[in-house]
N, C-alpha and C positions, 0 to 999 in steps of 0.2 A: 243886423244880427239881434236880438235878445238878448240881453247881459244876462238874465236867468237861464236862459240856454248855452251859455258859453262852457266849453271843457273847462276842468280845472285839473289841478298835478293832483296825483294820488295822496301825497305826503309833503311837507316841506323839504323833506330829506331830496325828493326826486327836484324840486326846483332848484336846492343851492347846489347839488350835483350838476346839472344842467348849465348853470353859469360859472360852475368850475370848469367843466366840460368845455365852454366855449371860451371863456377867458384864458385859461392854459393853455398856449396852443405853442406854434412852432415859434413864436417870437420869444418864445419864455428859454427855448433850445438852441436857437441859432442867432438872435439878435444879440438878447442880456449880454450874455458872454461875450460878443463882440465889443461892445458897447463900453464892458468893465476893461478888457484887455486896451482899448483906446484911450481911455480917460481914467488912467489912473488906480487902476486895479480897485483896491478895497475902497477908497477915498470915491469912488463914481457912487458909492452906496448913499454918503451923506444928500446929495443933490436928490437922488433918486427917491429915497423915503421921503424925504422935505415934499416932491411934488407928489407924493401919494396922500401924504396927509393933506395937501393944499389943495389938490386938483381930484385926485384920482378917489378917494373915498365918498368927500362929497357929489359929485356928479355922477359915479354909481347910484348913489342913494338916492338924488334926484331922478334919474330915468327909474328905477325901482318904483318909487313914489308915484312918478307920472303912469306908469303901465298898471299897477295894482288899482290905484285912484279910477282910472278913467274904464280898464277891464278893454281895452283897444289898442290896434297895434299904431306904429308909429305916425304914420298920417293921419290919422281921426283921433287918437290922443292929442297930440300938437294943435290941430285944427279946432280941438275941443275946447281948450284953453283958450286961443285965440284965431279967428283965421286969418291975422296973420302972419301965424306961427305955422301954418299948414305947409308950409316950402322947408321947412325943416324934416318934416318927416316925407317927403316927398325925396327929398335928398339924400338922406339915410337911405331907402328901396333903393335908388339909384346906385347909390354906393355901395351896398351890400349885393345887387348885381355882380357889379363889374369886379367885386372879391369873390364872388362863386366861380368866376369864370378863368381865376387863377389857383384857386385853392384846391378845385379837384385835378389841375393840372398837377400840382405837386403831389397830391395824392396816388395820380396815375404813375409820376416818377416811384413813388413808396412801393407801388405793387409789381413795380419791373424790377427794380433792387431786391423785392422778396422774393419773387420767383426765382431770380438767378442765381440767390445765396442758396437754394437747395441744388447744390453742385457739388463734386467731389474736391475740385477745385475752383477758389474765387475767381468768376472772370476778371476780375480787377487787380487781380493778385500778379499778375503778369503781363506781359507785352504779346499781343497773340503775333504769329509769324508770319512773312509777309508771302505773298502770291506764290514767289520764285521758290519758297520754304528754305532759304538760303540765312534766315536771322528773323530777328524781330522788327514790327513795323516802323519805319524811320519816323516817321511822326509820333507816334509812341515813343519810341527812345529821345526825342526832342523835347517831350512832356515829362508825362507819368503814367504808368498801364492806368491809374484812380482817374484820372485827369482825360485820358483817351478814352476810357468806355462812358466817361458822362457825356461830353462833348462829342464824340463820333458814335460810339455802340448806343447811346441812350436818346442822343439828340438828334445826331449826323446834322451836325449844326453848318449852315450855308455859311459861305464868306463873307457875306455882306446882309443888311436888311435888304437891300434892294432886290438880291435874290431869293426865290422862293424854293425852297427845296419840297419833295412830294411827301405824301402822304409816308408816314412811317406806322409800318400796321402794328407791330408791337405795340408802339406807344397809342396807338386810337386803342387799341382792344381793351389796354389799362384803362384808357380813358373813360371807354365806355363802361367798362366792368364798376368804375369810381362810380358816374353816376348810378348805376342800378342800386348797388349798395344803399346811396344815400335816399334814393326814391325807398327802398324796401324799409328803410331807419324812420323812414317820418311817413309811411303811406296812411296811418290811422294818426296823424297829428299829437299830440300831447302823451296819447294811450299809449303811444308806439314809442316815440320818444323818450317817456318819462323811462321806459323799460332798459333802452338801449344806453343812458348815461350810466347806468352803475358801472357800465362796465368799460366806457369810452374814458369817463372819471378818474376811474378809480387803477386801469390797467398801467397808464403810464409809471405811477408813482411806482410798481412793482418793478419793472422795468427798469426805473434810474437806479433804485434802491440795489438791483444786483448788480449793475453799473457800476454804483459807486463802492461798493466791496469788491468786486473785481478789478475796476481801476484803482483803487488804492494801492492795489497787492503788484502793479505794476511799476518795470523799472523805471523809474524818473517821473513816478506820478507824482510825487511830493514837489519834485520842479514847479510843474505847473501849479500845484496848491497855494506854493509860497508865491509866486508870481502873481496869484491874483490877488491874495490878501496882503500886499504889498502895497502899501498906497503912496501914490505919488502925489501929495495935496496940494502942487505947484497948478494943478489942472483945474481946482477948483475955481481959479483966477479966469480959467476960460471959457466966454460965454456960449460954445457952442457943446461946452459939458452940461450945463442948465439946461438948456435947448433939445439935448437928445434923451436926457433923463425925462423931461417934462412930457417929449413927444411919444418914448416908450410907457408911459402911465397910459396915454389914450392907447395906443397900438396891444397891450398887453391885455388891457381890462377890457377893450373892444367897446370905448365910449363913440357915443355917436354914432352909430350903426345901426339903433331901432332893435338891435338883438335884444337887448335886457328890457326893454318897454314891452315886448312881445312875450318876452317868456312870463314877465311880473302882470302881464293882464290874463294870464292862466290862474294867478295864485286866487286862493281865499281872500275874501274883504276885509279881516280884518289880518289878515298873517301879519307876523312881525318883521318885514323888510327890512328895518334899521339894524337889526341884529344880522341878519344874513349879511348885506352889503359889506360889515364889519368884517365878516368870517369870511367873505369870498375875496375882497380885497387880500387882506393878509394872506391867504393860503396862495392867492396868485402870486405874489412878491416872495414869498416865502419857496416857492416850487422856483423862481428866477434864480435865487441864489445857492438853491438846491443844486438844480442844475447846471450850474456854473462850476460847481464844486465837482460835480461828474466830468463835464465838458472839459474844465482843464487841466483835473486828474489826465485825459484819456490824451488831451494837448500838450502835458510836458511828458508822457512816454513817447509819444510821435516827437516831440522835438528831441527829447534824449537821445531817440534811435537815430536821429537824423545828424546830429551833432556825433555821433559817436561813429558814425559811419563816415563821416567827413575826416575825423581823427584819423581813422585806418587806412585813408585812399593818400591821405599825408603821411603815415606812416610806412604805407609801403612805396611811394614817391621816394621817400630820403632812403629808403633801404638799396632801393635799385639804382640811386643815382652815384651812392656814396660806395656801394660794396660793402653796407655794413651786416654782420651777424643777424639774424632774424629776429633772436629776443634782445637785442640792443636798445630798441625803440617800441614800447608798447604805448595805447593811447592814453596812458596816467603821465609819460614823460614827451608825448611830442612838444611841447612848446619846447620845454627845457633842452631837447635837445637841437631845437631850430636856432635858439639863442648860441648854443656851443658849435652848431656847423656853421653856423655865421660868421662867426668869430675865427674858426680855424681855417676856414677856405670860403674865404671872405669875394674870389672871382668867379668860383664854381657856384657859390651860393648866389651870386646876382643873377647867372644863366636860370638858374633855375627857379627864381622868386616871382615868375611870372606865371609860373604854373601851379604854387600853393592856393590853395582855397582858404576864403577867410572864415576857418571854423570859429563860431561863436554860440554858446547855448542862447545866449539871452537876446541874439539878432532872432534864434530859431524860434522862442517862445513870442517875441514880439510881433511875428509876421501875424497882421491880422487879415482873418477870411471873416465875412459873413455871410449867411443866405444860404442858397444851393451850395456856394462853396464849402462852408462847414460842415451842412447837413449831409452832403452825399460824395465829398471827397476827402477833405479831412478825415470825417470818421473812420470813411471807407479805407484811408490808407493807414489808419492805426489798427483798424478792425483785420486787417488782413495777415497783420505782422504776432496776433494772437493766438495761444492754443486755442484749438475746437473754433475756429474763424466762422465756421459756418451759423453756427449754433449762437455766437454773440451778432450776426449780422441778421439771422433772421429776427432775435428780439427787438434789435434796435431798430429797425425799419418797419417790424409791424406797430412799435411803438409810434415812431414816425406819423402812420397812417392812421391811429387811433387820433393821435392830437389832432389833425387834418381834417378827419371826417368828426370830431367832436366840434371845431369852428366851423366845420360847413353846416352841422344840425344850427346854429344860432344866425348863420346869413341866411340860411333857407326860411326860417322861422319869421326873422325880419321880413321877408317879400310875400308869402305866403298868406299870414297873422291880417296885412293892411286888405289883400283879398278878399279873405275871407268875410272882413269887415261890412266891404261895402255891399249894401240891398243887395244889388240886384245879383250879386254871384253867393249871395247866402244860401240857395238852393243848390247851386252846384257842389256834390261832391268833392273831398279832398283830395281823392283820387286822380278827379279830372283836371285840377290845379296844379297838381306834381306833374301831371303828365304834359298838359301844355309847356309847363315851367322846364320840363327835363329838354325837351325836344327846341326849346330855344337856345339853354343853353349848351346844347349838344355842340351847335356852331363855335363856341368858343375852341376847340380842338384849331383851328385857322389863326387864332390869335398869335399860337408860338412863344417860345421864351424871352423874346425882347417885350411883349405884352404883359408878360406874366412879372419880371425885374421892375418894371414900370409902375404897375398896382401895389410893388411891396412899397416902395418909397411913398406912394402918394398916398397909401392906406392912412400912415402916418401923421398927411397933415389936413384933411380935411376935417377931422373932429376941432380943429382950430380955428376953421371959419367959422365952425356951428356955435363954438361954445365962447363967443366973445364978451360977454357980459355974465361973470359967476356971480356977483350981487344979486341980479334977477332973477339970477337960476336958483337960488338959495330960498329966496322970497316965495318961487313957487313951490318950492320944496316943504319950505315950512306950513305954508297953507294947504298942501294936500294932505299932510301927516296929521294937521287938527281936523279938516274934514273926516280925516278916515277914521280916527281915533273918538 
């Protein structure tokens, strides 16, 4: 395709918002808080910010430089630099195809939860009644209402990977809807994508800000925020902490997948991509920290509720076992009364000790959950205990949907841009290319949740295989910038 016939972003703002919409995604909401929880709270920010400066910003800058200079997708751009590097571009396209297979599955889950939020009582607020209508479902009682809704009502997950379940009609329709909306978002290339990103890039911040205000007013929210910012510096001696910090930078910024090269290829030739690379990188990392504060506030609320419920169960057990007055034990003096009763009635207390739960706020806060477990189970657990839970549920799952759709725009652009760059496809309309792509990706419904989880892990690994010689990349970036200027 001739370079002068290539579409361009209408303004630099559209390009920045497209990069923000792509980079700021589900990983900022459900993976970064988990890593903070696992690797020393605020102490994890030290390796994270160092990796941002050492690898994140330079490689982000590199991809924008390549795309803007070559004005081609990843395959054409790397091949133009050297025919021996064409495989990097091809690997990027293949990886983006795999990412699309699971990103829209997550979007389908978001649609499913969003639609179920418009009910007078949230369906994951309590266990459903069994077929005999004599009590709640046994499976739900053994787990929790939120876990039951996710694994049974949403996924209807099979007992093992060897056994395939049937097609879930509701999920299939949500999945189809996700692809239809994706198609509409990109039907006119950057002309339509440039309009969509104004919403997909900004709306999540509105919801996060609302959740921050609401979250900080919840009972026990400060327990979670304090836990996040209490550093455990000994974690810095753990190599896994540094590896996960580096992986998160790749995961969050979307390095090595060809999306940034594709976005930058639609820039004006003399666009100031250096400043934009720094801006987007800082916005992305700032969003991760901001989202973590919101997440830990919600998590602190959930942990405090669980902790106090545990204390209340212990209180009732002690009252019934020792025939004490109702007001003699409160959740504030449970531990004091346990010591007193153990000293006063040692034999009777010894018989009771096996029934006592180990109530600990620290244990509740340190229970690490990532991925779908955090986004769809932990958050749902907290939301159901909030006043006006339906409103908070709609806002949250619509935000998840916008984060997923924003990332999808980047992944799809990484695929379609190289296709449009090939001369024998240059006469094919955008609609036909997108339609062929959608027909292929609709088959991904059969891969299921196991494939989705596998690719979440895989996504963070492939860029490490691609970016093996950073010095070499810096030299390319410097040369490209010199040519552009």
